[in-house]
N, C-alpha and C positions, 0 to 999 in steps of 0.2 A: 334591607340592611347592608349600608354600604355597597361596596364591591364584591359581598359575598353571595356566592349563588347555592341555594339549597334546592336538591331536585328530589323528585317523587321517588328515584329508585335508589336514593340512599342520602347521607349527608356528609359534606365534607369535613376533615377536621378544623378547618378556619371556621365554618359557620357553627360547628359545635362548640367552639370555644366562644362566639360570639354568644349564643344560648347561656352560657356558664357565667361569662362576663356581665349579661344583662342582670341574671339571677342576684349576682353577688351585689351589684351595685343597688338593686330592689331592697336587698337585705340592710346594707349599711345607711341607706336613705331612710329606715323606717325604724328608728331605736323604739319606739312606742312598742313595736312588735318583739324586736330581736333581743332588747333586753329583758323583760321578762320570761320570755322563751328559753336565756341562757339562765339567768339568775334563777326562777321557782326550784329546777330540781338539785339545784346546787346548794339552797337554802333548805330545801326539804331534806336533805341528807345531813347538812350541817347540824338542824334541829334534833332530827331522830335519829340519825346515825351516829352522832357525837355526842349529843346532849342528855337525851332523854333514855336511849337504850344504850347502857353502858356496855364495853366488852364486845361489842358486835362489829365495830367500826369496819375491820376487814371484809366480812360477810356483805354487809350492808352496802360496802362500797361497788362490790359487783352487781347486786340486785338493784340498789337506786340508781348507778349508772343506766342500768338496761331500762329503767322506767325514764330517766330524763330522755335517752337518746329516742325511745320510742314517742315520748309526746312531742319534740323536736320535728321528727319525721312526719307524724300524723297531721300535725297542725300547718306544718309548713305547705304538706302537699293539699289536704282537704280544705282548711278555711282558706288557704291563699289561691287554690285552683277557684275553689267555689264564688271567691270575690272577683277573681279577673276575669271570669265567664261574666259576671254582672256587668261590669268596667266595659266589656266590649274588646276585651283583647283576643277571645277565641274566636271572635266574629273577625277579627283582623287577620290571624293565623289562618283562618279555612281559605280567605279570599288568596292566601300564598301556598305552594306547595311543601310546606314545612311539614316535616315527618313528626310523628308523636315521639321518636327517639330523641330528638333533640331537646322537646319541651322534659321531658323524664329527666335527660342529662342534667340539663340546668338545675331542676329542681332538686335532683339528687346531691348536686354539689354543694349546694346551699344548707341542705339537711346534714350532709357528711361533715361539715366545717361547723355547724352548731354542735354536732355529736362531739366530735373530737373536743371542742372547747369543753362543752360541759364535762365530760368525763376527765379532762386534765385537770380542772378546777377541782373536781370531787378528790381527784388523786392528791393534790397539793394539801387540802384540809384534811383527806386521810394520813398523810404522812406526817404534817406539822402535828395537829390537834388529836388524831386517833392512833399514834403511835403505830401505825401501820407499817410493815418493813417487806418489801418484795426485792428480787433481782430485776436488773434493768429492762433483762427481756421480759419481764411479768408485765413492768408498766408499761411498756409500749405493745406489748400484746395484747394487754385489756383494750389498750384505745383500737387497734387494728379490729379484733373481734367486734367490738361494740359497733365502730363505723361501717364495717362491712354489714353488720347486722340489721343497719337500717333500711337494707333493700326492700324486705317483705313489707314492712311499715309503710316506707315510701309509696310502694304499689299500691296498698290498702287505704292509706290517706288520697291518693291519684284516683282510685276508681270512686270513692266516694265523694271527693270533690267536683267530679266530674258528672255526679248523678244528683248533688244536691244544691238548694239555693242557697245564697251567702247568709240569708236569715237562720236558715235551719243548720248549717254546716258546723258551728261550735257546740251548739247543743248535742248534735249526732257525736261529734269527735268526741267530745266528753264523758258522752254515754259507753262508748266502745273504749275510749283510753281508760278510765278509773277503773272499771269494773276489770278488763283485762290486766291491770298491775295488780289488784287485790288478788284475783283468783289465781295467777300464776304464781303468787307467793313472793311477788316483788317487795312488799312493805312487811310482810310475816313471813316466816320460813312456813313453807309448804307441810313441813312436817307437825306445823302447830295448829293447822286448819283440821276441820272436821274431816273425815274418813272420804266421805263423797267428793269434798272438794279436793281433796289430795288425788285422787284419780281423775277429776275432771281437768286438774291443771296440766296434766300431761297430755292433754290435745289442744292446748293453745301455743301459740309461737313465743310469746316472752319467754313462757317458762323454759324453753328451750336454749333461748338466747342466753338467759341468765345462767344456764346451765355451763353452756361454755366459757361465760364471763368468770364464774364462779372455778371453773376447771383452770384457766388462764391464771387466774390470780392465785393459785395454789391453795383454795379453800376446800375443795369437795371434787373427789374424781367423778368423770362423767364418761358416757359412751358418745365419744366426739362424732365419729361415722353417725349415729343416729339421730344426734342433734342437727347436725347439718343438713342430712336428708330430709328432715320434718321441716327446716327453714326452707328449704329448695320447694319442696312439696306446696308449702303455704305461698311461697313467690309466683309458683306456676298457678296457682288458683285465684291468688289476687289480680295476677296478669290479665286473666279471662275478664274479671271486672273492670279492669281499666278498657281493655277493647270494647266491651258493651257502652262504658261510658263515653267512650271516646265516637264511636260510631252515632250515638245517640246525639253527642254534640255536632256532629258534621251534619245530621239532619236536620237540627234545629234552625229555625229561620234567622 
């Protein structure tokens, strides 16, 4: 990486920035991936949150935005990492002392940018066509909460991407992504799900991120500390999956 030095004892800021720049260029140069990832959740909200389900634009802004950023994180890491492994990118990384932190930071930057764009686009639709009104701090707070909330899903996607083949990755990510969204009440309010599903939703990370988003948006109050602790706990669990996948990758020929 030019004159940037990456060492096993840590990663220098300049080297970290190189990873971030590489990831950004990768996204910009792949519009066939970037545009659908950005537009699908926004169109999903436009059709269902504004057209088909009347009077719920405020509530569905928080839940559909959660669904959108979760998809951006899972697909950016899961499918992206699996594809890069197949293309030999990780073979090149193994030949260098590049730390896992640099790879994660670069990928997370891309997912965070996508998340911010998705939420802002949905907010514009909600304000213009859904009549949603919030204080400036709430609009910004919703973006901030959901961008920060990409972390556990980035780690989950990274772990799966390190363990899956590129052919299996899209199917497996969709099997994880879509049921998580439905069972967490991101499409239909949890209160309208069957009783056993309502209890099950509380064990899923998207449910807790959506609670935080609804709280910040002024729709429903929640136990913020509990939701944050649950998401931190899931981040820890998914980090273990990442470590297992990374070690397996480094042992691969």
